[in-house]
MIMIMAR-393488 format. One record per residue: x, y negated, z of N, C-alpha, C, CB in turn; residue in three letters. Coordinates in steps of 0.05 Angstrom, whole numbers, plus 5000, padded with zeros to 4 digits. Glycine has a CB too. Example, Ala and Ser with C-alpha at 12.3 -4.5 7.8 and 13.67 -1.06 7.14 Angstrom:
REM MIMIMAR-393488
526451145156524650905156526450665156522650895181ALA
525750455142527350215143525849995157528250125114SER
***
This chain:
REM MIMIMAR-393488
617034537783618834787802621634807791617435137800MET
623234997813625635057787626535337787628534857790SER
628335447783628735717776629335787801630735787754GLY
630735687827630935777845628535897869632235627849GLN
626635777856624635877865624136217860622735707856ASN
625036367850624936617838627636747835623636587814TYR
628036947849629937127847630537347834630137177862ASP
628637387824628737657801626337687782628937957817ALA
627037867760623637957745624138217750622637887707VAL
621238297761620938637740619038707735621538907748LEU
618638867712618338947692616939267704620938907675VAL
614539157710613139417720611839587699610939357742LEU
610939867698610640057682608940277684612440117679SER
608340367666606940657669607640907672605840717652PHE
610240857669611741217671611741377658611241397686GLY
612941587659613341737642615642017644613941557623GLY
614642217640617142477641619442447623615842787631PRO
622442507637624142537624624842797610625442457637GLU
624343027618624643267610622343497620627143327619LYS
622043687609619943957609619843917640621244327596HIS
621944007653620644047689619743777698623444167715GLU
619243537690618443237698615143377691619942897673ASP
614343507676611943367656609443367678611143587624VAL
609743687688607743717720607043627736608043827737ILE
610343577752609443257777608443077769611643097792PRO
609342937747608442687732605442707730609742657704PHE
603842927718601042927712599942947736600243127695LEU
601543067762599743087780600142897794599543297792GLU
601442687787601642357800599342247795603842137786ASN
599142247762597142087739594742217759597342207697VAL
594142437761590742537767590942537797589642917754LEU
592142457817592742547840589542367851596142467851ARG
588042467862585242397873583242487861584642157874GLY
583842527838580742627811580842917820581342597764ARG
578742957811577843267806577543377782575343327816ASN
580543437775581243487746582343787747583743257733VAL
580744017730581544247735584844277725579544427723PRO
585344497736587544567725588944597703587844697731ARG
587244737695587544817663587244567647585245047652GLU
585844347652585544107641588043937644583243987651ARG
589143987662591943877666594943957644592443977696LEU
594544257649596144387627595644407597596244617634LEU
593444347590592244267571593443987556589644247581GLU
593043817580595043507573598243527575594243247596VAL
598443707589602243777589603643787561603144127602ALA
601043997549602644087514603043857506600844267486GLU
601743627504601643427484605043287495598243187486HIS
606043367519608543197520610343507517609042957555TYR
610243737514611943987515611643937479610344337534TYR
610343897466610743697436611943637423610543527433HIS
613043417446616043317439618043367468616042927430PHE
617543627472620143667491620343607519622043517481GLY
617543447530617343367546618543087556617743537554GLY
619343117543620642727542618242507534623642667510LYS
617442337542615942097536617841917533613842017555SER
617441817504619041567499618341227515618741557467PRO
617441317533616841017549618240957556615440957569ILE
620541037575621441077586625040937583620441277585ASN
625641007558627640907532626940687525627841057508ASP
624740637520624440367512623340197530622940347492GLN
622540227553623340077574625639977582622840177590ASN
627940187586630940057586632239877569632440227583ARG
631040007538631439697516630639417519630039727493ALA
627239457530626839257532627939107548625139247532LEU
628239237581630739057603632438977601631739117620ILE
634539107576636839107566636438827552637539357549SER
634538817519634738597517633738377532634338577500ALA
631838417556630838127568633838047592626838167589LEU
634938217589636838167613639137987596638238497628GLY
639538067562641837897550641237637553642337927521ASP
637237607540636037357540636337227559633837357536GLU
635837277582636037037605639837067607633837147642LEU
641337207610644137127607644836977597645437237600GLU
643936987568644936737546643236507553644336817512SER
641236527561639736237550638636167580636736267520HIS
639036307607638036257631634336297636639135967635GLY
633536267654635136297682636336567689633236227706PRO
639036627702640536827700638537027726644036717705LYS
636937047726635637257736636437617734633337187723LEU
636637717755636337987754633738157748637238047775PRO
633738317730631438537719631638757731631538617689VAL
629138777747629039087755626739157735628339167790TYR
626339497746624539697734623239867751625739857716TRP
620639787748618039927772616840057759615839747787GLY
615240317760612940477753611340617772613540647738ASN
608740637755607340727772606841037775605340607768ARG
607241137764607641447760610141647764607241477735ASN
611941507755613541677759616941527755612641897740TRP
619341617756621341427777622241287754624241577798HIS
623341037762623040877775621340837800622940767762PRO
619340937819616540857828617240537840615041097855PHE
614640437836614540077839616040047871610439907838ALA
615140247882615840197912618240247919614240337930ALA
620740437905622140427902624340257896621540517897ASP
623240107879624739827867624339597882623839747838THR
621839557889620839387912623239397937617739517924VAL
623539587951625239687966628439527957624940017964ARG
629039687939631539597929632039257929631539687900LYS
629439247915629338917913629938727936626638827905MET
628638837956629038767983632138787996627138947997ARG
632739057992635538988005637738807991636939258010ASP
636638747962638338657946638538357953637638717920ALA
636238247976635537997982633637807963637837877987GLY
632437997945630237827936628237737950629037917919VAL
627237527947625137517964622337387943626037327991ARG
622337317911620237247902621037317879619237007907ARG
619037347861619637547836617337557825620837847841ALA
618637547791616337477774615837707765616637277753LEU
613137917754612438157743611338127715610638287760VAL
612838227700611638367672610438577675613538437653PHE
608438567659607438837657606438837637605738937674ALA
607639197629607539277605605539327593608739437602THR
602639157591600539067576599338867564599539097583SER
598438807547598338597535594538517537599938677504VAL
593138637538590438577546588438637571589338667528PHE
586138387574585638417600584138667605584338207609SER
584138837626582139067634582439117667583039367617SER
581439317673582139407695584239497695580739547705TYR
584839747674587639967674589839767658586940337651SER
588939527650590639347632592239157652588739167610GLY
590539087671591638827686591538917710590138547684CYS
587938877731588238927754589639167770586238917758ARG
589339357753591139627763593639567774591839827741GLN
595539347759598439307758597539167785600239137729TYR
596338977790596638747814595538977841594038387809LEU
593439147833594239317860596339467859592439487869GLU
598139597847600139747836603039567863600239687791ASP
602239287855604639097869603939047888605438857859MET
601439057899600039007930600939287938596138937932GLN
600639537926601439737948604039827946599739987949LYS
605139787927608239737930610139547954608839617906ALA
609239367959609739147983608339288002608538837979ARG
606139358008605839518026606839688036604639578026THR
607939908017609340058025612340048034608940178011GLU
613339838027616639748036616339568066618239508008VAL
614039378068612539288089614639128103611239508106GLY
615738978126616838758131619138698116617338738155GLU
618938488101621138308080621038418058624238298085GLY
619038538051618738548019617738408002617638698013ALA
618738297991618538017960617237957954619038007936PRO
615237707949613137657947613337727908612537357962GLU
611037857895610637857877608737757858610937977877LEU
610037617833607437447819607437517797607437137818GLU
605337717782604737737757605037507738602437807758LYS
606537527709605937317690603537377672608337267674LEU
602637227662600037177652599837357629599536887643ARG
597137347618596537567594597337417565592837667593THR
597837537547599437397516598137387487602137567509PHE
595637517493594537637467594937477447591837697467TYR
595137157457594536907436597336767438591736677444ASN
599736817448601736777450602836747421602636957465HIS
603736487410604836487379607836747380606136057370PRO
608236727402611436917395610237207392614436927427LEU
608337277409607437487407606037537368605237497435PHE
604337397371603437327342605537477322603436977336ILE
607337207314608937257297610237527300610537047296GLU
610837677327611937967329610538247313611838017361ALA
608438197318605838297322605638267288603438117345ALA
606438127271606038067241607738187230606237827231SER
610338067245612138247220612538497225615038147213ASP
611438657248611138927250609138987225609939007280ARG
606938897225605639007198606738907184603138977191VAL
607438667174609038647145610838797135610338457141ARG
612438917142613739157142612739367128614139227164THR
610839477147608639707141607639617118606239757161ALA
606439457108604739367096607239387060603439057114LEU
609839247068611839307052613239597039613339187065ASP
612339717054612540027049610540217030612340137075GLN
607940017024605940177004606140016972602240157019LEU
606040116957605140076932602639946934605140306916PRO
601939726926599939606915598539456941598139806898GLY
600739546959599439356990597439166990601339157003SER
597439036971594638856970591338946977594638766941GLU
591939216966588539346974588739586990586539456946ASP
590939537008592039737030588939587058597039657039ALA
587639847064586039767083588239767117583240007080GLN
588039597128588539537151587639637182588139337147ILE
589039897191586639957218588239837242585740367225LEU
587739677260588339527289587039707297587439227297TYR
589039897325588140067342588739977365588940307338THR
587540097383588040017416586240237431586939647425ALA
586840217458585840507473583240447480587540607501HIS
581440707464578740537482577640607510576140577466SER
576540507520575240397546572540577547574640037544VAL
571740617572568240557579568340277569566840567617PRO
565240277564563840127556563239967584561640257541LEU
563240097601562139907626565039697636560740147657SER
567039757625570139677637570439517620572539867640MET
568939487593569539307571567639127574569539417543ALA
565739187584563138977582564238747611559239197591GLN
565838857628566438707646569638587646565738857668SER
570438577631574238427617572838247593577438747597SER
575438157585575737997558577638177540577237677563ASP
576338427545578538637527578138687501578638907536TYR
575138677494574838587467575238387446573238597466VAL
574038277466574537937458577537897446574337727489GLN
579637967468581837887465583438077444582837867491GLN
583238267435584138497417583138347390582638827425LEU
580238257392579338197363581037897353575538167362THR
581637697371582837507370585337517360582737427388GLU
587337697374589137777365589737937333589537887383THR
587438127330588038207304587337997283586538457298CYS
585437847287584837547272587737337259583237347300ARG
588137317291590537197282593237227265591037157298LEU
593037607264595037677247594737747228596337797254VAL
591937787228592037777196590737527181590538047185SER
591237347199591337027187592436967182590936837193GLU
595537027190597336997193599637097162597237097220ARG
598937387162598537557139597037497112597337757148LEU
595037317120593237297086591437557084595837317052GLY
591137707105590137917098586737967110592238117108ILE
585037967090581737957090580638287102580337887051ALA
582738447093580638767097582038867120580839057069ASN
581838867144581738877168580639037174581138727177TRP
580339247201578639337219579539427246577239507208ARG
578539317266579139417302578039657303577639227330LEU
580039897309578040147319580140257342577240417291VAL
579340447354580240547373581540867377578440487385TYR
583240937396583741147399584041247422585141187386GLN
584141517435585141577458583141657478586541367465SER
580141597463577841607475577741877502575741637448ARG
577241907521576842067543574342007553578742037563SER
573742237570570742247597568942477574568241777606GLY
566942467590564442597585562942477560562742587609ALA
562242727539561942647509558542387515561343047483PRO
557142477536554742297538555541987549552342437558GLY
558741917562559841697576559641457554563141767587GLN
558541247548558941117527561740957527556540957524PRO
563940957501565440827500566240727482566540887508TRP
568640557470569340297458568940567428573140067471LEU
567540487406567740557383568640377359565740657381GLU
569440397331569840667324572740757328568940717294PRO
572541107327575041267335576541337316574641517349ASP
580041167308580541167288580541417269582241057292ILE
579541637279579341907263577541937254579642127274GLY
574841837257572141757250573541637228570241567271ASP
573941407222574341157206576041327187575840857223VAL
578341447190580841597173578241787155583841837197LEU
576741927166575242167146573541987136573442457160ARG
573141727133570641557121571241437091569941287141GLU
573941437099575541247077575841397048578941167089LEU
575441267033576641367004579041467005576941156983GLU
578141726989580141896983582441766958578642166975THR
584641756970587341646957587441306964587341716921GLY
586441256988586740966988590140917006583540807006ARG
590540787008592540637017591940567054592740356995SER
593340687074592140557096594140507120589840727105VAL
594740227129596440147152595640117178597439947146VAL
596340327187595440417220597440257246596340817223VAL
596239957255597939827270596539877299598439517260ALA
598739947315597640057342597339727359600440327360PRO
596239497349595939307368595839307396594239237364ILE
594639537411593439477432596239647451589939597433GLY
598039667438600939757458603039647442601640117464PHE
604339567469607139407455609939657459607939047477ILE
609039867458610940087449610340377446612840097464SER
612440487427612140717411611240997438615440767392ASP
610040997454609841167470608241447463608841027490HIS
607441567488607041857478602941787455606942137519MET
601541617470598641627458599341497429595941447477GLU
601541377423602341267399603141487369604941107410VAL
605341597396606641917374604942127371609242117387LEU
602942187398601542427390599042347373600742597416TYR
597542147386595642107364594841967342594242067371ASP
597141797331596841607307599541867292597941157315LEU
601241927296603442027292603242287284605041997311ASP
600842407298601342677296597942637280602242907329THR
596442597307593742787298592442547270590742837333GLU
593542337270591842077251594142127228591641677267ALA
596042217223597242267195596542547189600442227193ARG
595942757201594842987191591242887180595043227218ALA
590842787196587542737180587942557153584942537203ILE
589742307158590142287126592242407110590442047119SER
592542597110594042767095592142957080596142907112GLU
590043147101586843187092585743017069585043117115GLU
586242807075584542667055586142487034582542487071ARG
588242697026590542397016590242097014591342406990SER
590342077037590641787044593441747055588441687066LEU
594941507037597641427034597541307061598341237008THR
598641347084598641307110601641097125598341607120MET
601040947128603840817142603640637167605140617121VAL
605140787191605240687214606540447218606240847227ARG
604640177237607240037231607540037261607339717213ALA
610339947278611139887301610239757314612839827303ALA
610439787340609539637361611039507365608739727381THR
611239157380611939027379615239097391610238887385VAL
615539297416618239387421619739127431619639517394GLY
622339247427624438977430624838767398628039137439VAL
622138687385623238527370623738237383621838547347HIS
625938057365627337897391624737667389631337747387PRO
622637617374620537397382620037447403618137367369LYS
618637747413617637907430618737777453618238197426PHE
621537927457623537867480623137587485626637937472ILE
624037397462624037067475621236997482625036797452ALA
618437187474615237087488616037107524611837387476MET
617337397513617637427550619637227570619137757557ILE
621137167557622236937567621036727568623936887558HIS
619936577550618336377554616336377575617436337533GLU
615536557580613136567599613836637628611136777588LEU
616336637630618836577653619436327659621536667645ILE
620036147632620235857643617235787647621835627620ARG
615135797626613835677630611435707659613335687606GLU
612435937685611435967702613535787729610936267700ARG
615635727721617935607733617635337728620535707723MET
615535227712614834957704617134787677614934807735GLY
618135037671620534897651619334887618623835117652GLU
617434937613616034907586613034947595617135137560CYS
611434807569608834707574607535117556608134277554GLU
604935157581603435397566602435397533600835417582ALA
604035607522602435527496600735777486604535417470ARG
599235757465597035977455596835847431594036027472ALA
595035987412593735947389591836027379594635967376ILE
589135937361587036097362585535917382587636397369GLY
582436047379580835987386580135977427579536127366LYS
581336037438582535897465585435917474581135997489SER
584735757504587735687508589535837510588335577526GLY
591635827535593236027553591436167562594935917576PRO
591736447579590436577599591336467627590836877597HIS
589736447633590336347669592336587681586836347693HIS
593436317702597136467708595036687731600936147733ASP
592836617750591436737772590236877774590536647782ALA
589237157775586937237758585437217793587037597734CYS
582337147775580237107811579937417820575936937808PRO
578037417833578237627847575237747838579037557879ALA
574737717824572337817807573037877774570037577808ASP
577137877774577537877748577638197747580037707738CYS
576938337721577638547709577038787725580238517702CYS
574738827744574138937766574139377763570738757773PRO
575739377784575639757773572939857767576640007801ALA
572940037758569540197749569340397767569240367715PRO
567440457773567040657789567940867800565940717785PRO
568741007814570441167819569141427805571241157848ARG
570841547792570341797772570942057793572841797743ARG
568542247797569542437818569742627807568342487842ALA
569742677778569143027776570542957742564643187780SER
571543197729573643247699571343117677574643677690SER
568043127688567543087667566342697666565543347659THR
567642607683568042357671568942287677567042217667THR
571242327687573442137687575642117664574642187709SER
578041977662578941967635581842137638579241627622ASP
581142427638583242657643582742827619582742837671SER
582042747602582742877577585542887567581142757558SER
585943047553589243117535589342817527589243397499PRO
588042627513588542347505588342157530586542267484ARG
588242177549587441997568589141937585585442057579ALA
592041997584593841927597595641657587595242167598ILE
593341447598594641317579596641117591592841197562ALA
598641047571600940937583601040637576603541077574GLN
599140477580598840207574600940007586596140137582ARG
***
């Protein structure tokens, strides 16, 4: 295949409010169709108000799009980069309509999520189809780029972030490394490769850095107390650590420092660490690390047949096209007692 087979790249993300007045409409979009009490929505809103009502995810997506655009302009293929969201402006359908009007007929999609699960993979496929349906006749074909949890450039970028955090600690050789990812219901985890992929990424990063003292933990759990979700929670693990320990918290499950990273880690986890007299350093996410931008570029070229698919570790490159039974949707959550509607659950993955 040649580069002429694709006309554009679409960065597809979760979306987030830009100011105080956006918070409630944004959350109403996120929670539409779920039986969530108004007081619960207002409780979630307080997390955004804590940061002035502005989620950092939008500025970080703008930075990523700018960096990717520069990469494509410098090294080709010279494809325009568009941006669409699931829950806030620019909405995916509005962007797909703009792409159609600009003459785009076939585009590659980079979803801002690393690991396979319903919310991190299949739901983005649903978003793509929904946007095309809403736009109607002439809507461009959209093809999602593959999962990249074991791509060597992703591992290099994540390793650099952890190494930088370690360098901030005295006696870093004794530091406890806690890799964090968003918790999901066990039923969702068991129907996908979420945990296996996370574990492999953590292993590959730790191996690259020569780290033996690491552990995968979870954050942002939601749902009814009796509903089984992935554990252990980072707060529980921090409370169990020996007083005075040095800890690096690395949000390996996220590609940008958005609201759940800022609140759940930089606010809540840091408060627990201070209570326990732990010296905590939070590693940055890959963000616009040059290796990460180069990886997205390589995934584009790979799909165009211009380079071989690369992966390291125990598994090969992930499949290009998801099979019909990949990462199925969980049973419909009918009430606030079973939905992911807690203040921790507005997941910007």
